[in-house]
FIDREN-533279 format. One record per residue (C-alpha): y, z, x; residue in one letter. Coordinates in steps of 0.5 Angstrom, whole numbers, plus 500, padded with zeros to 3 digits. Example, Ala and Ser with C-alpha at 12.3 -4.5 7.8 and 13.67 -1.06 7.14 Angstrom:
# residues 2
   yy   zz   xx  rest
  491  516  525     a
  498  514  527     s
This chain:
# residues 108
   yy   zz   xx  rest
  500  500  500     m
  507  499  502     s
  514  500  500     l
  518  494  497     e
  525  494  499     i
  529  488  496     n
  535  487  501     p
  538  483  495     t
  539  489  491     t
  541  494  497     i
  547  498  495     s
  548  503  500     e
  546  504  507     v
  545  510  511     l
  547  510  518     l
  548  516  523     a
  555  517  521     d
  553  517  513     g
  552  513  507     w
  556  506  507     h
  557  503  500     i
  556  495  501     i
  558  489  497     e
  553  487  492     e
  549  481  496     g
  551  482  503     s
  546  486  506     f
  542  481  511     v
  536  482  516     l
  535  477  522     d
  535  477  529     s
  541  478  533     y
  545  476  539     e
  552  478  542     y
  557  472  543     v
  564  472  546     e
  569  466  545     g
  563  462  541     g
  558  463  547     g
  552  466  547     f
  552  473  552     v
  545  476  550     c
  540  477  545     h
  540  484  542     g
  533  488  543     g
  527  484  544     g
  527  485  552     g
  530  492  552     e
  525  498  551     a
  525  501  544     d
  530  496  541     v
  529  492  535     c
  530  485  536     a
  531  485  528     t
  538  486  526     g
  542  488  520     f
  549  486  517     s
  553  488  511     f
  560  488  508     l
  563  494  507     e
  568  495  502     v
  573  500  504     l
  578  502  498     n
  582  509  500     l
  584  509  493     h
  590  505  494     t
  593  498  492     t
  589  495  498     v
  582  494  499     t
  579  491  505     s
  572  489  508     e
  569  491  514     q
  562  487  517     r
  557  492  520     t
  552  490  524     s
  546  493  529     g
  539  493  530     p
  535  495  524     l
  532  501  528     t
  539  504  526     a
  538  504  519     i
  536  511  516     l
  535  509  509     a
  537  505  504     v
  539  506  496     r
  538  501  490     n
  542  503  484     w
  538  503  478     v
  542  501  472     r
  541  501  464     d
  539  494  461     l
  541  491  455     d
  536  488  450     p
  537  482  454     d
  535  485  460     g
  543  484  463     e
  546  490  466     p
  550  495  463     l
  556  499  466     s
  554  502  472     p
  551  509  472     p
  556  515  472     t
  554  517  479     n
  555  510  482     d
  561  511  487     p
  563  504  485     r
  565  506  478     s
  570  511  480     n
């Protein structure tokens, strides 16, 4: 048996500094590499001891209750992720999502 995690439905990611609320559908997994000025510098992980060659990336919406909302892309090795969350929503009779649950921080 395995635990199924669908990357397209991840709503939050736990990193060492805490939970990050992500933009819907922005979470991706892939191999990663470092680039500078459009040119390749080195692959992430792979040859390094204890460093995973698979990486993650997501857009985090930063809204500090002001009139300005900004986005920040966060990327790193898959091993940096401690946990993920998927918000469960109530569905109407046609299977369409209703409003977010009251404990969803994006509903504030």
